[in-house]
C-alpha positions, 0 to 999 in steps of 0.5 A, a space after each residue: 143704310 142707317 146713315 142714308 135713312 137717318 139723313 132721309 128722315 132729317 130732310 123729310 122733317 125739314 120739308 114737312 116743317 116748311 109746309 105753310 100757306 103760300 109756299 110752293 112745292 117747288 120751294 120745298 124741292 129747293 130745300 132738298 137740293 140745298 141739303 144734298 149740296 151741303 152734305 155731299 149726297 144725292 136725292 134718291 128720286 132726282 132723275 130716277 127714271 126721268 123724275 124731274 124733282 128732288 122729292 115727291 110733293 103730292 097734295 090732296 087727291 094726289 096719292 104719290 109722285 107729285 112733281 114739285 112746281 113753282 106754280 103749285 101753291 100750298 093753301 090752308 086745308 091742304 093735305 101735303 105729302 112729302 116723300 123723299 130719299 137720300 142716296 149715300 155711300 151706295 145705299 138709299 133711304 125712303 120715307 114720307 109723311 103727310 102734313 095737315 095744313 089747317 085741317 079741321 074736318 074730323 074725317 080728314 083728321 081721322 084719315 091721316 091718323 088712321 094712315 099713321 096707325 096703318 104704318 105702325 101696324 105694318 111695322 109691328 107685324 114685321 119680323 123674321 119668319 113673317 110673311 109679307 101677306 101678314 104685313 099687308 093684312 095688318 095694314 088693311 085691317 086698320 084702314 078698312 075698319 075705319 071705312 077707308 080705302 087701300 090703294 092697290 095699284 101702288 105698294 111698298 118695296 124693298 130698298 137698299 142699293 137702288 130706289 126700288 128693289 124686290 120684294 114688293 110690299 103690298 098694303 093688303 094681303 092674306 096671312 101666311 102668304 107671300 115672301 117670308 121675311 129674313 134678317 138683313 132685309 130692308 123694306 119700305 112700308 108705305 100705306 097709301 090710304 084713301 077717304 073712300 073705297 072708290 078712291 082705291 082706284 087710281 089714275 096717272 096724270 098726263 105728266 106720266 108721274 103723278 098718281 091721283 084717286 080716280 074719284 078725286 077723294 083725299 089720300 094720306 101717305 106715311 112711310 118708313 124704311 125698316 130693317 128685319 132683325 134677328 128678333 123683330 125689326 128696326 125702323 131706320 127712318 126715325 124720328 117723327 110721327 112714330 109712335 
C-alpha cells in the first residue's frame, strides 16, 4: 500500500503541476498513461467499471468523475480537481487535489482552503477505536462553520486490493456512530465541499460518470489514503497540500 500510494501521490502532483491555461484535460490524462508505461504500473481508474480515462479531471461545478477530453480546455479562473490512483503489486492508492488557476475571488480561495482543512480535520480524528461518525463529524463541522455545503451523495471509502472497498467513509456524521476503526485498515478520506448549501445536491451528467452540483455552484475536493495504526494513523499519499 505504501508504494502504490507513494506513486499515486507522485503522479497526482505531476498532473496538478501541469494545470495551465490552454492545456486540455486529455493532455493531463496523457501524463498518467505515460507514467504508468514508464513504471510498469496501472492507473487504478482506467477501465474501472468502464471509466474511459486514466484519472478523473473535474472542473468548476464538476464534483468528481470528470472524464478527460481533448475538447475540454482549462481556462484562467478554473478550479481543477485531479483525482488519480495507481495499482501496483495488487494494491491501490487513491488521492486528489484541487488546483486554483488564477483565482482571485476570496470566497473561492476560502472554499479551497476550507476543503484542505476539512481533510486535515478528518485525518486528525482518525485512530484505533474511533468511530467513522467521528471522522465525518470533524469534516462537517469545519465546512459548515464557513457556510459551505458537504456533498452527501458521494463519500470516501476503503481502499486496498480494489479501487473501492468497505467501509463507506462519509464526510458528515454523528459522533460515536458507524464502524469503529482498527489498526491495519486503509481508507480514503475525501471531503467534497461546495460553495453553497444547495450545492450539496448533485446530478450525474448524460455521460453516466461526471457528478455536478445541481445548482451549478463551485466545488473543491482533496483526498488522502490513510492507514490506521496502533496509536493513530499514517497518511500514505504524502506529499503536497498537507499540512
